[in-house]
C-alpha positions in Angstrom: -7.8 13.1 -24.5 -4.1 13.8 -23.4 -3.9 13.6 -19.4 -3.2 17.3 -18.2 0.2 17.1 -15.7 1.3 19.8 -13.3 4.9 19.2 -12.4 6.2 20.6 -8.7 9.6 20.9 -7.8 11.9 23.8 -6.6 14.9 22.4 -8.8 14.5 24.1 -12.4 16.6 21.1 -14.0 14.3 18.6 -12.3 11.3 20.2 -13.8 12.3 20.6 -17.2 13.8 16.9 -17.3 10.4 15.5 -15.8 8.5 17.7 -18.1 10.5 17.0 -21.3 10.0 13.1 -20.4 6.3 13.6 -20.0 5.9 15.8 -23.0 7.3 13.7 -25.1 4.3 11.4 -24.7 1.5 12.2 -27.2 -1.3 11.3 -24.6 0.3 13.5 -21.8 0.3 17.3 -21.6 2.2 19.6 -19.2 -0.1 22.1 -18.3 2.1 24.2 -15.9 4.9 23.8 -13.3 5.5 25.0 -9.6 8.6 25.9 -7.7 6.7 25.3 -4.0 3.8 23.9 -2.3 1.9 27.4 -2.2 2.3 27.5 -6.1 1.4 24.0 -6.7 -2.1 24.6 -4.8 -2.5 27.9 -7.2 -2.2 26.3 -10.3 -4.1 23.2 -9.0 -6.5 25.4 -8.4 -6.4 27.1 -11.5 -5.4 24.7 -14.4 -7.4 21.4 -12.8 -4.7 19.3 -13.5 -5.5 15.3 -13.9 -2.0 14.5 -12.2 0.2 16.2 -10.1 3.8 15.4 -9.7 5.1 16.8 -6.3 8.6 17.1 -4.8 8.8 16.9 -0.8 11.7 19.6 0.4 10.5 23.1 -1.1 10.9 26.7 0.2 7.5 28.3 1.3 5.6 25.4 1.6 6.8 21.5 1.6 5.0 18.9 -0.3 3.0 17.3 2.6 1.3 20.2 3.4 0.6 21.4 -0.4 -0.8 17.8 -0.8 -3.2 18.1 2.3 -4.3 21.3 0.8 -4.8 20.3 -2.3 -6.6 17.2 -1.1 -9.2 19.3 1.0 -9.9 22.0 -1.8 -9.3 20.5 -5.3 -8.6 16.3 -4.9 -6.0 15.3 -7.6 -4.2 12.2 -8.0 -0.4 13.2 -6.8 2.5 11.4 -7.9 5.6 11.9 -5.3 9.0 11.7 -6.0 11.4 10.4 -3.1 14.8 10.1 -2.2 15.8 5.8 -1.9 16.7 6.4 2.1 15.0 5.7 5.4 14.1 9.5 5.8 12.9 9.5 2.5 10.5 6.4 2.8 9.6 8.0 6.6 8.4 11.3 4.4 7.3 9.3 1.4 4.6 7.5 3.9 3.8 10.8 5.5 2.5 12.1 2.0 1.0 8.9 1.3 -1.2 9.4 4.6 -1.8 12.8 3.3 -3.6 11.3 0.0 -0.6 10.9 -2.5 -1.5 7.8 -4.7 1.8 6.7 -5.6 5.7 7.5 -5.6 9.0 7.3 -7.7 12.4 7.5 -6.7 14.2 10.7 -7.4 17.2 9.8 -8.8 19.0 11.8 -11.0 21.7 9.5 -12.1 19.3 7.2 -13.5 17.1 9.5 -15.4 20.8 11.1 -17.0 22.3 7.2 -17.7 18.9 5.3 -18.4 16.6 7.7 -19.8 14.2 5.4 -22.2 13.6 3.3 -18.8 12.9 6.2 -17.1 10.6 7.7 -19.6 8.7 4.3 -19.7 8.2 3.7 -15.6 7.2 7.8 -15.5 4.5 7.8 -18.2 3.2 4.5 -17.1 2.5 6.3 -13.7 0.8 8.9 -14.9 -1.6 7.4 -17.1 -2.4 4.9 -14.1 -3.0 6.8 -11.7 -4.6 9.5 -14.0 -7.3 7.1 -13.4 -7.4 6.0 -9.6 -10.4 6.5 -7.6 -9.3 10.0 -6.4 -12.0 9.8 -3.5 -10.3 6.6 -2.3 -6.9 8.2 -2.5 -7.9 11.0 -0.3 -8.7 9.3 2.8 -6.2 9.4 5.6 -4.8 7.1 7.8 -5.2 5.3 10.5 -8.7 4.7 10.4 -10.3 4.7 14.1 -9.9 1.5 15.8 -13.3 -0.8 16.7 -11.5 -3.0 19.1 -11.8 -2.2 23.0 -8.7 -0.7 24.2 -6.1 -3.0 25.5 -5.3 -3.1 29.3 -1.9 -2.1 30.4 -1.0 -5.8 31.3 2.2 -7.0 29.2 1.0 -8.8 26.1 2.4 -12.7 25.5 6.0 -13.4 24.5 6.7 -13.3 21.4 9.3 -14.8 19.3 12.6 -12.2 20.4 12.2 -13.6 24.2 10.8 -10.3 25.9 7.5 -9.3 26.8 6.0 -5.3 25.5 3.4 -3.4 26.7 0.0 -3.6 25.1 -0.5 -0.5 23.0 -3.0 2.3 22.9 -5.4 3.1 20.3 -4.2 5.1 17.8 -5.6 8.6 17.9 -9.0 8.7 15.5 -8.3 10.8 12.6 -11.2 12.5 10.8 -11.6 11.1 7.2 -14.0 11.9 4.6 -17.0 9.2 4.4 -16.4 6.0 2.2 -17.4 6.4 -1.2 -20.7 4.6 -2.1 -20.4 1.0 -3.1 -22.3 -1.8 -4.5 -23.6 -4.4 -1.6 -21.0 -6.5 -0.4 -20.8 -10.0 0.4 -22.4 -11.2 3.7 -20.1 -11.6 7.0 -17.7 -14.5 6.6 -18.1 -17.7 8.4 -15.7 -18.6 10.9 -12.6 -20.7 11.0 -9.3 -21.6 12.3 -7.0 -20.4 9.7 -3.4 -20.6 10.3 -2.2 -17.8 8.4 -3.5 -14.8 6.8 -1.6 -13.2 3.9 -2.6 -10.0 2.5 -1.0 -8.6 -1.0 -1.1 -5.1 -2.2 0.5 -2.6 -4.2 -0.5 1.0 -5.2 -2.9 2.2 -2.4 -1.7 0.1 -0.1 0.6 1.8 2.5 -2.7 3.5 3.4 -4.8 0.8 3.1 -2.8 -1.8 5.2 -3.2 0.6 7.9 -6.5 1.1 7.6 -7.0 -2.5 8.1 -4.4 -3.3 10.4 -5.2 -1.2 13.3 -9.1 -2.5 13.4 -7.2 -5.7 14.6 -6.8 -6.0 18.3 -3.5 -7.5 20.0 -5.1 -10.8 20.7 -5.7 -11.5 16.8 -5.3 -15.4 16.9 -3.5 -15.5 13.4 -0.7 -14.9 12.3 -0.2 -12.4 9.6 2.0 -12.0 6.3 2.3 -9.0 4.4 3.3 -8.3 0.9 3.2 -4.5 -0.5 5.2 -3.7 -3.7 7.8 -1.3 -2.4 11.5 -0.6 -2.6 14.0 -2.0 -0.5 14.8 1.1 1.4 11.0 1.8 2.5 9.6 -1.6 3.9 11.6 -1.2 7.1 10.6 2.4 7.9 6.7 1.4 6.8 7.0 -1.9 9.3 8.1 0.5 12.0 4.8 2.9 11.2 3.1 0.1 11.3 4.1 -1.1 14.7 3.4 2.0 16.3 -0.2 2.4 14.8 -1.5 -1.1 15.3 -2.2 -2.8 18.8 -0.6 -6.1 16.7 3.3 -6.6 16.2 4.4 -5.5 12.8 8.0 -6.2 11.8 9.9 -6.4 8.5 10.2 -9.9 7.9 13.9 -12.0 8.2 14.9 -15.3 7.3 13.9 -17.7 9.7 11.5 -15.4 11.4 8.5 -17.9 12.9 4.8 -17.0 12.4 2.8 -16.8 15.7 -0.7 -15.4 16.4 -0.9 -11.5 16.6 2.6 -10.9 14.5 2.7 -9.5 11.1 5.4 -9.9 8.8 6.1 -7.5 6.1 8.2 -8.8 3.0 11.3 -6.8 2.9 11.6 -4.9 -0.6 14.0 -6.5 -3.3 13.4 -9.9 -2.1 11.2 -12.7 -2.5 9.3 -14.2 1.0 8.2 -17.8 1.0 6.4 -19.6 3.8 7.1 -23.4 5.1 5.2 -26.3 6.7 6.8 -25.3 10.2 5.6 -21.8 10.1 9.0 -20.5 9.4 9.8 -17.5 6.7 12.2 -17.9 4.3 13.7 -14.5 2.8 15.1 -15.2 -1.3 16.6 -12.9 -3.5 14.8 -10.6 -5.5 14.6 -12.6 -9.1 15.4 -10.5 -11.9 13.0 -12.2 -13.9 10.0 -11.2 -11.6 8.4 -7.8 -12.2 7.7 -7.7 -8.6 10.4 -8.2 -5.8 8.5 -8.7 -3.4 5.4 -10.8 -5.5 2.5 -11.9 -4.2 2.2 -14.7 -6.3 5.2 -16.1 -4.5 4.1 -15.6 -1.2 0.8 -16.8 -1.8 2.0 -19.9 -3.7 4.2 -21.1 -0.8 1.4 -20.8 1.5 -0.5 -23.0 -0.6 1.8 -25.5 -0.8 2.3 -25.1 3.2 -0.9 -24.6 4.4 -3.8 -26.3 2.3 -7.1 -25.1 3.0 -5.8 -22.8 6.1 -5.1 -19.7 4.7 -7.3 -16.6 4.6 -5.8 -14.5 1.5 -6.9 -10.7 0.9 -6.0 -9.0 -2.0 -6.4 -5.0 -1.6 -5.9 -1.9 -4.2 -2.9 -2.3 -6.4 -2.0 -2.1 -10.4 -1.7 -5.4 -12.3 -2.5 -8.6 -11.5 0.1 -9.9 -9.1 -1.5 -12.4 -6.7 -4.0 -13.7 -9.3 -1.7 -16.9 -9.8 -1.2 -17.6 -6.0 -4.6 -16.9 -5.5 -5.5 -19.8 -7.6 -3.5 -22.2 -5.9 -4.8 -21.5 -2.5 -8.3 -21.5 -4.1 -7.4 -25.2 -5.5 -6.2 -26.2 -2.0 -9.6 -25.1 -0.7 -8.4 -21.6 1.0 -10.4 -18.5 1.3 -9.8 -15.7 -1.0 -11.4 -12.1 -0.6 -11.0 -8.9 -2.7 -11.6 -5.3 -1.9 -14.0 -3.7 -3.8 -13.9 -1.0 -6.6 -15.4 1.8 -4.9 -12.7 1.7 -2.1 -9.8 0.8 -4.3 -7.2 3.5 -5.3 -6.4 1.3 -8.4 -8.8 -1.4 -9.1 -6.5 -3.7 -10.6 -5.0 -6.5 -8.2 -8.6 -7.3 -6.6 -10.2 -6.8 -10.2 -8.3 -9.6 -11.5 -9.3 -11.9 -8.6 -13.1 -11.0 -9.2 -12.7 -11.5 -12.7 -11.2 -14.9 -12.4 -13.8 -15.7 -10.2 -11.4 -16.6 -7.4 -13.0 -14.2 -5.0 -15.3 -16.0 -1.8 -15.8 -12.3 -0.7 -15.9 -8.7 -1.6 -15.7 -6.1 0.9 -15.2 -2.2 1.1 -12.0 -1.5 2.7 -13.3 -0.4 6.0 -15.2 -3.6 6.5 -12.3 -5.7 5.8 -10.4 -5.5 9.3 -13.5 -6.3 11.4 -14.5 -9.2 9.2 -11.2 -10.4 10.0 -11.3 -10.2 13.2 -14.7 -12.0 13.0 -13.5 -14.9 10.6 -10.1 -15.9 12.5 -11.0 -18.1 15.6 
């Protein structure tokens, strides 16, 4: 059965081009178009599409507001179109918080110059998110923080040579109850991990917020984050996480030193590796690799540098990135966790871990943060 798509954009040119690209796929049917957020809501209710493509900046009602209404009234996977700018990144992250599943750059030049590549990428995204877990996608972030509220005393001096005030807990946002899931693994055993490494893709920005906002400022292990994301987005995403979390979060730079309570986000378009001294190496993105950053590369370097002292977590995402890196970690004696299917937006990367029998534990999204606190001493 063809995937039914509603195309929403105030640009007549863009609506036509997106509709043409999608209609060329025999397994996709464009069932309607809308020129603003209000029309999008009405059309979503009337047409019940499987997927909605959504622009942000539109008259009468913007895309983010429309996504929020749609998720409340008729939850539907939404693919946002975004500009590759810092502001575009901020807006896209807001849209993902509102319930959008994924995003694509809105680049008219690429659509004109390389239609075959655009068609393949867009159609692949549509097919993938049509199978996404809509209930998981409607989670809002951040999750309520469960750790005690930090005092106003300064935190310990970090690698930048200055102290920062402790962060207050983010204001809890009401969220739907988690989807029911199979019984999860038992609570983890405590261990002196030297590194926590988290890899994710589609659905990852919201999932990372839900996990990291549960960690106290005193979290005892360094953290590295690998999120499939364009170069223009990772700085804005790191800044967003830093504001929401009690731990410190920053986009990783070459030469950064791992330390407890600091999470380093791999920069988009590049690769991140860790050496045995706890220093981060940022390398140019290899065109031969599908993912920049790549979870396998960071996990693999962690396996070489830290042996059995790594706790790796694979969250929601399409594909199997992270599986081979997790295999190397497992061979060295490190621990691997996977997010469960019920709480994933896309059960691809965690499924690859589970099917390869590499997972030491499988947890629901809202369990992972608290179990990280329990596991690390």
